[in-house]
C-alpha positions as CSV (number, residue, x, y, z in Angstrom):
1,M,-48.8,-6.4,-65.2
2,E,-46.8,-5.7,-62.3
3,H,-44.7,-2.7,-62.3
4,P,-40.6,-3.3,-62.7
5,T,-39.6,-1.3,-59.7
6,A,-41.9,-3.8,-57.5
7,A,-40.6,-6.5,-58.7
8,L,-36.8,-5.3,-58.3
9,F,-38.1,-4.1,-54.1
10,E,-39.1,-7.8,-54.2
11,E,-35.6,-9.1,-55.0
12,L,-33.8,-7.2,-52.6
13,A,-36.1,-8.0,-49.9
14,V,-35.3,-12.0,-50.8
15,A,-31.8,-11.3,-51.0
16,D,-31.5,-9.1,-47.4
17,A,-34.0,-11.4,-45.7
18,P,-31.3,-13.5,-44.1
19,Q,-29.1,-11.5,-43.1
20,V,-32.2,-9.2,-41.3
21,M,-33.1,-12.5,-39.8
22,V,-29.8,-13.3,-38.2
23,V,-29.8,-9.5,-37.1
24,V,-33.2,-10.0,-35.3
25,D,-32.7,-13.4,-34.1
26,E,-29.3,-12.3,-31.8
27,T,-31.3,-9.1,-30.5
28,F,-33.9,-11.0,-29.6
29,V,-31.5,-13.5,-27.6
30,A,-29.9,-10.7,-26.0
31,A,-33.1,-9.2,-24.8
32,R,-34.4,-12.7,-23.3
33,I,-30.9,-12.8,-21.1
34,L,-31.3,-9.4,-19.7
35,D,-34.8,-10.5,-19.1
36,G,-33.7,-13.3,-17.2
37,L,-30.9,-11.6,-15.4
38,Q,-33.7,-9.3,-14.3
39,E,-35.3,-11.5,-13.4
40,D,-33.0,-13.1,-11.2
41,D,-32.5,-9.8,-9.4
42,V,-35.7,-9.9,-8.7
43,A,-35.6,-13.4,-6.9
44,L,-32.2,-12.1,-4.9
45,N,-33.5,-9.4,-3.8
46,Q,-36.6,-10.9,-2.0
47,R,-34.0,-13.7,-0.6
48,A,-32.3,-10.7,0.7
49,V,-35.3,-9.4,2.1
50,R,-36.6,-12.3,3.7
51,R,-32.9,-12.9,5.2
52,A,-32.9,-9.3,6.8
53,E,-36.5,-10.4,8.3
54,R,-35.6,-13.9,9.6
55,V,-32.8,-11.4,11.8
56,V,-35.3,-9.6,13.1
57,E,-37.3,-12.9,14.2
58,V,-34.7,-14.4,16.1
59,V,-33.4,-11.3,17.6
60,D,-37.3,-10.6,18.5
61,L,-37.1,-14.1,20.1
62,A,-34.1,-13.6,22.1
63,R,-35.5,-10.5,23.1
64,R,-38.6,-12.2,24.7
65,H,-36.4,-15.1,25.8
66,P,-33.1,-14.3,27.1
67,E,-32.5,-17.5,28.9
68,I,-31.8,-18.8,25.3
69,Y,-28.5,-17.4,25.5
70,A,-27.5,-15.4,28.7
71,V,-27.3,-17.1,32.1
72,G,-30.0,-15.8,34.2
73,D,-32.1,-12.7,33.0
74,D,-29.7,-10.8,31.2
75,A,-31.4,-8.9,28.4
76,D,-28.1,-7.2,27.2
77,H,-25.8,-10.2,26.6
78,A,-28.8,-12.3,25.0
79,R,-29.1,-9.7,22.5
80,R,-25.2,-9.6,21.8
81,S,-25.1,-13.6,21.6
82,V,-27.9,-13.8,19.1
83,F,-26.0,-11.6,17.1
84,F,-23.3,-13.5,17.4
85,D,-24.9,-16.7,16.8
86,V,-26.6,-14.8,13.6
87,A,-22.4,-13.6,12.4
88,V,-20.6,-17.3,12.6
89,R,-24.0,-18.9,10.7
90,L,-24.1,-16.3,7.9
91,Q,-20.0,-16.0,8.0
92,I,-20.2,-12.4,8.3
93,S,-19.9,-9.6,10.7
94,E,-21.4,-8.8,14.2
95,N,-21.6,-5.1,12.9
96,E,-23.3,-6.2,9.7
97,A,-25.3,-8.6,11.7
98,R,-27.2,-5.5,13.6
99,S,-26.9,-3.4,10.8
100,L,-29.5,-6.1,8.7
101,E,-31.5,-6.3,12.0
102,C,-31.4,-2.5,12.2
103,T,-32.6,-2.2,8.5
104,A,-35.5,-4.7,8.4
105,S,-36.9,-3.1,11.1
106,T,-36.7,0.2,11.1
107,A,-37.8,-0.6,7.0
108,A,-41.0,-2.3,8.1
109,E,-41.9,0.1,10.5
110,C,-41.5,3.6,9.0
111,L,-40.6,3.1,5.4
112,P,-43.6,0.9,4.4
113,L,-43.8,2.0,0.5
114,L,-40.3,1.3,0.0
115,W,-40.3,-1.8,2.3
116,E,-43.0,-3.2,-0.2
117,H,-41.1,-2.4,-3.1
118,A,-38.1,-4.5,-1.4
119,R,-40.2,-7.1,-0.4
120,D,-41.7,-7.4,-3.6
121,G,-38.1,-7.4,-5.3
122,F,-38.4,-4.7,-7.1
123,V,-35.5,-2.8,-5.1
124,S,-32.4,-4.0,-3.2
125,L,-31.2,-3.8,0.3
126,R,-28.7,-1.2,-0.2
127,F,-31.6,1.4,-1.4
128,V,-33.3,0.6,1.8
129,E,-30.0,1.0,3.7
130,T,-29.4,4.4,2.5
131,A,-33.1,5.7,3.4
132,V,-33.0,3.6,6.7
133,S,-29.8,6.3,7.3
134,A,-32.0,9.5,6.8
135,V,-34.5,7.8,8.7
136,L,-32.2,7.7,12.0
137,R,-30.9,11.1,11.2
138,L,-34.6,12.7,11.5
139,Q,-36.3,10.7,14.3
140,A,-37.2,12.8,17.1
141,P,-35.1,12.2,20.0
142,V,-36.7,10.7,22.9
143,G,-38.9,13.0,25.0
144,A,-39.3,15.4,22.2
145,D,-42.1,17.3,22.3
146,P,-45.4,16.5,20.3
147,T,-44.6,19.2,17.6
148,A,-41.1,18.0,16.7
149,R,-42.2,14.6,16.8
150,Q,-45.0,15.1,14.2
151,Y,-42.6,16.9,12.2
152,A,-40.3,13.8,12.5
153,A,-43.2,11.7,11.4
154,D,-43.9,13.8,8.6
155,A,-40.5,14.0,7.1
156,I,-39.8,10.4,7.5
157,A,-43.2,10.0,5.5
158,L,-41.8,12.5,2.9
159,I,-38.4,10.7,2.7
160,D,-40.4,6.8,2.0
161,E,-42.6,8.6,-0.8
162,T,-39.9,10.4,-2.7
163,A,-37.1,7.1,-2.2
164,S,-40.2,4.9,-2.6
165,R,-40.1,6.2,-6.3
166,W,-36.6,7.2,-6.9
167,A,-35.1,3.5,-6.0
168,L,-37.1,2.5,-9.3
169,H,-35.3,4.5,-11.4
170,L,-32.5,5.8,-10.5
171,P,-29.0,4.0,-9.8
172,I,-27.4,4.0,-6.3
173,S,-24.6,6.7,-6.4
174,T,-28.0,8.8,-7.6
175,F,-30.4,7.6,-5.2
176,R,-28.0,8.2,-1.9
177,R,-27.4,11.8,-3.4
178,R,-30.7,12.8,-3.5
179,V,-31.5,11.2,-0.4
180,T,-28.9,13.0,1.4
181,I,-29.8,16.2,-0.5
182,L,-33.7,15.8,0.6
183,T,-32.4,14.9,4.5
184,D,-30.2,18.2,4.9
185,R,-33.1,20.0,3.7
186,L,-35.7,18.1,6.5
187,D,-32.8,18.0,9.1
188,P,-34.0,21.0,11.7
189,T,-31.0,20.2,13.9
190,P,-28.5,23.3,14.1
191,P,-25.4,23.0,12.1
192,E,-23.1,23.2,15.4
193,R,-25.2,20.1,16.8
194,K,-24.9,18.4,13.8
195,H,-20.7,18.5,14.0
196,A,-21.5,17.3,17.6
197,R,-23.0,14.2,16.4
198,G,-20.3,13.5,13.5
199,M,-17.9,13.8,16.1
200,V,-19.1,10.9,17.7
201,D,-17.9,8.9,15.2
202,R,-14.3,10.0,14.6
203,R,-12.1,7.4,14.4
204,V,-8.4,5.6,12.6
205,V,-8.9,2.8,10.4
206,V,-5.9,0.3,8.9
207,E,-7.5,-1.4,6.0
208,D,-4.5,-3.6,4.2
209,A,-3.6,-2.8,0.3
210,G,-1.6,-5.8,-0.6
211,D,2.0,-5.7,-1.5
212,G,3.3,-5.3,2.3
213,M,1.1,-1.7,2.2
214,S,-1.9,-0.5,4.2
215,W,-4.5,2.4,3.8
216,L,-4.1,4.6,7.0
217,T,-7.3,6.4,6.8
218,A,-8.9,9.0,10.0
219,L,-12.5,10.4,10.5
220,I,-11.7,14.0,11.9
221,P,-12.8,17.0,11.5
222,T,-12.8,19.0,8.8
223,V,-10.8,22.0,10.0
224,K,-8.3,19.8,11.3
225,A,-8.1,17.7,8.0
226,V,-7.3,20.2,6.0
227,A,-4.4,22.1,7.9
228,I,-2.9,18.4,8.3
229,K,-2.6,18.3,4.3
230,R,-1.5,21.9,3.8
231,R,1.5,21.2,6.7
232,L,2.5,18.2,4.7
233,T,2.5,19.6,1.5
234,S,4.3,23.0,2.5
235,T,6.6,20.8,4.5
236,A,7.3,18.8,1.1
237,K,7.8,21.5,-0.8
238,H,10.6,22.2,1.5
239,L,12.4,19.4,1.4
240,Q,12.1,19.2,-2.4
241,K,14.0,22.2,-2.6
242,D,16.8,19.6,-2.2
243,R,18.4,18.7,-5.6
244,R,18.8,15.1,-4.4
245,E,15.0,14.8,-3.4
246,G,14.4,11.8,-5.8
247,R,10.7,11.6,-4.0
248,T,7.4,12.7,-5.5
249,R,5.4,14.9,-3.3
250,D,3.3,11.9,-2.5
251,Q,6.0,9.9,-1.2
252,V,7.4,12.8,0.9
253,R,3.9,13.7,2.3
254,A,3.5,9.9,3.1
255,D,7.0,9.3,4.9
256,L,6.3,12.9,6.6
257,L,2.9,11.3,8.2
258,C,4.6,8.1,9.3
259,D,7.5,9.9,11.0
260,W,5.3,12.5,12.5
261,L,3.0,10.0,13.9
262,L,5.7,7.4,15.2
263,G,7.4,10.5,17.0
264,V,10.4,10.1,14.6
265,G,13.4,12.4,16.6
266,T,11.2,13.3,19.3
267,D,11.8,12.3,22.6
268,R,8.1,11.8,22.7
269,A,7.9,8.7,20.6
270,V,5.7,6.3,22.2
271,K,7.2,3.0,22.3
272,T,4.8,0.2,21.6
273,T,5.3,-3.6,21.6
274,V,4.7,-5.2,18.3
275,F,6.1,-8.6,16.9
276,V,7.7,-9.3,13.5
277,T,9.4,-12.8,12.9
278,V,12.5,-12.5,10.8
279,P,13.9,-16.1,9.5
280,I,17.6,-15.9,10.5
281,G,18.1,-16.7,7.1
282,L,17.8,-13.8,5.7
283,V,20.5,-12.8,7.8
284,T,23.4,-15.3,8.3
285,G,21.7,-18.0,6.4
286,E,20.7,-20.0,9.4
287,T,17.6,-21.9,9.7
288,V,16.2,-20.6,13.2
289,T,14.0,-17.7,13.2
290,A,14.4,-14.4,15.6
291,V,11.8,-11.8,17.0
292,P,13.0,-8.4,17.3
293,S,11.7,-7.1,20.5
294,T,10.1,-3.9,18.9
295,A,8.1,-5.3,16.0
296,F,3.9,-5.9,14.8
297,L,1.7,-9.0,15.1
298,G,1.2,-11.7,12.3
299,N,0.6,-14.8,11.4
300,P,3.3,-17.9,13.0
301,V,2.3,-20.4,10.8
302,A,4.9,-19.2,8.1
303,S,7.3,-20.7,6.0
304,G,11.1,-20.8,7.6
305,T,12.2,-18.4,4.9
306,E,9.5,-15.7,5.0
307,A,9.3,-13.0,7.3
308,Q,6.0,-12.3,9.1
309,L,4.3,-9.4,10.3
310,V,2.4,-11.4,13.2
311,G,-1.5,-11.1,13.2
312,H,-1.4,-9.5,9.8
313,G,1.0,-11.9,7.4
314,P,3.8,-11.6,5.3
315,I,6.8,-8.9,4.9
316,D,9.0,-8.2,2.2
317,P,12.7,-9.2,2.9
318,A,13.9,-5.6,2.6
319,T,11.1,-4.6,5.3
320,A,12.7,-7.9,7.5
321,R,15.5,-7.0,7.0
322,Q,15.3,-3.6,8.9
323,A,13.1,-4.3,11.4
324,F,16.1,-7.1,12.6
325,L,18.9,-4.4,12.2
326,D,16.8,-1.5,13.9
327,A,15.4,-4.0,16.8
328,T,16.9,-3.3,20.2
329,G,17.2,-6.6,21.4
330,F,15.4,-9.8,19.5
331,R,14.1,-13.3,21.0
332,R,15.1,-16.8,19.6
333,V,12.2,-19.0,18.5
334,I,12.5,-22.7,17.4
335,T,10.2,-23.5,14.5
336,D,8.4,-26.8,12.9
337,P,11.1,-26.8,9.8
338,V,8.2,-28.5,7.7
339,H,5.2,-26.2,8.6
340,G,6.8,-23.4,10.4
341,I,4.9,-23.5,13.6
342,V,6.1,-22.4,16.9
343,L,7.4,-25.4,18.9
344,D,9.8,-23.7,21.6
345,M,11.2,-20.0,22.9
346,D,14.3,-19.2,24.7
347,R,12.6,-17.4,27.8
348,R,15.7,-16.9,29.5
349,T,15.4,-13.0,29.8
350,Y,12.0,-13.0,30.3
351,R,9.5,-12.7,33.4
352,P,7.6,-15.7,33.5
353,T,3.7,-14.0,32.9
354,K,5.3,-11.6,30.2
355,A,7.0,-14.6,28.6
356,Q,4.0,-16.5,29.0
357,R,1.9,-13.6,27.1
358,D,4.7,-13.5,24.1
359,W,4.9,-17.2,23.8
360,L,0.7,-17.1,22.9
361,V,1.0,-14.1,20.6
362,L,3.6,-16.1,18.7
363,Q,1.4,-19.0,18.5
364,H,-2.0,-17.4,17.7
365,G,-1.3,-14.1,16.2
366,T,-4.9,-13.5,16.7
367,C,-8.0,-14.6,18.8
368,A,-8.1,-18.0,19.3
369,R,-11.6,-18.2,18.6
370,D,-12.5,-19.5,15.3
371,G,-13.1,-16.3,12.7
372,C,-11.6,-13.9,14.9
373,D,-8.9,-11.2,13.5
374,R,-8.4,-9.1,16.5
375,L,-4.8,-9.6,17.6
376,A,-3.8,-11.6,20.2
377,L,-1.2,-8.9,21.5
378,D,-4.6,-7.0,22.2
379,A,-6.6,-9.9,23.7
380,D,-6.7,-11.2,27.2
381,L,-5.2,-14.6,28.3
382,D,-8.3,-16.9,29.0
383,H,-7.8,-19.7,31.1
384,D,-9.3,-23.1,29.8
385,H,-10.2,-24.6,32.8
386,P,-11.1,-22.0,35.0
387,W,-8.6,-20.7,38.0
388,S,-11.3,-20.6,39.7
389,R,-11.4,-24.1,39.9
390,G,-7.8,-25.0,39.9
391,G,-6.6,-24.5,36.2
392,P,-3.0,-24.3,35.7
393,T,-1.6,-20.9,34.9
394,N,0.6,-22.4,31.7
395,T,0.7,-21.8,28.4
396,S,-1.5,-24.9,27.7
397,N,-4.2,-23.6,29.8
398,L,-4.0,-20.3,28.2
399,R,-5.8,-19.0,25.1
400,P,-6.0,-15.3,23.9
401,L,-9.5,-14.3,23.8
402,C,-10.2,-10.6,22.7
403,P,-12.2,-9.0,25.2
404,A,-15.8,-9.3,23.5
405,D,-14.8,-13.5,23.3
406,H,-13.9,-13.4,26.7
407,V,-16.9,-11.7,28.4
408,R,-18.9,-14.4,25.9
409,R,-17.4,-16.8,26.9
410,H,-18.2,-16.3,31.1
411,R,-21.4,-14.2,30.7
412,T,-23.4,-16.4,28.3
413,R,-24.1,-19.8,27.3
414,M,-22.0,-20.1,24.6
415,I,-19.3,-22.9,24.9
416,Y,-15.3,-21.9,24.2
417,R,-13.8,-25.4,23.0
418,N,-10.0,-26.3,23.2
419,R,-8.6,-28.4,20.1
420,E,-5.5,-30.0,20.0
421,N,-4.0,-27.3,17.5
422,H,-4.6,-24.6,19.6
423,T,-7.7,-23.0,17.7
424,V,-11.0,-22.6,19.9
425,Q,-14.3,-23.5,18.6
426,V,-17.6,-22.2,20.2
427,I,-20.6,-24.1,20.0
428,T,-23.9,-21.8,20.3
429,P,-27.1,-22.4,22.6
430,T,-29.2,-23.2,19.2
431,G,-26.6,-25.7,18.4
432,F,-24.1,-24.8,15.5
433,R,-20.7,-25.3,15.4
434,T,-17.9,-22.9,14.3
435,N,-14.8,-24.5,11.7
436,D,-11.7,-23.4,11.0
437,P,-10.1,-25.4,8.2
438,P,-6.0,-25.9,7.8
439,P,-4.0,-22.7,6.3
440,F,-2.9,-24.1,3.1
């Protein structure tokens, strides 16, 4: 005779079976999706490594055969040109192309264990880039004695062995922190020399933040950075003692930084030429465009009612009006009422060369070459038809090219071809043609 408790357990199992089965099915589906996600990640890592290896291959080919890119046997310009060719094809910057080549070539030579994991797809290039940075720090300098070279080789081997294990299990943030700590411990360079090495990279960077705002960052010595912040804070505290001061401390510090860098209220203020196109309708209700003689560079292709920071983009009406009112003078520009393209400019007060440069700055905003966003204000004026061969110095024959493109145009086999809309197409020696779709 069956025990009654067993019968009860059987009934409960039958009653609960569908619900349990549903939970198991959904868990199984989720697991399959996540397994597929990992498989996709492995495939992506493998393709990324193959992409980097192809960059190394073509750079090595250009090194062996500089005549592919350079005029004559100029290996340096050939190397620069092949990175440019890679960059325009992959729609990345030339620095990114160089980084890909450096990462792949250094890892293949110095980090064989980690590079093998990357080629198998189990490690992404982000991990490899971090380890390569450590290798570049620990490599023995040229001319080092055998003892220093052996120490560097042993330290790099330890980085490879350790990083190849960490990369399989750690998130990238933890991996970077551990590799940095290990590299600091292995680096025999005295602290003062490390600081001197870091000083080489000091710079200022402007990054667009939207809404007419930008981040201004500077890589500078820590001692100076702390002193600057303390001075800003102390001055802000003093200003905030005024009850009429309605700004937050962060806002006061930001305003003080701007005033101090621009030399506001001093006789040492540096005057620079910048362009802001201000629709006169913002001030008088008219339809032509006025250009203050002291303002930044912006995209000249703008609507007739939108102010532009030339080379950067639109700015809000309040800032535009203030720029117009603060300007010591302005130039009148006629624009196409539909497309906003510059058609004519009043040059009565300009010397010819100054007027031509301003005209080209307004026409282009940035370097005329497809995809280059360096400001036209800082560019060279290049003759499409060379002046040495009878090309005239007029606006129809001139285009702004940044220094890198200007050199590349004359020292390599790259072809820079003008279009009717004043943009410049580049045709590389390997047959690739750049393209610049029309603005929206």
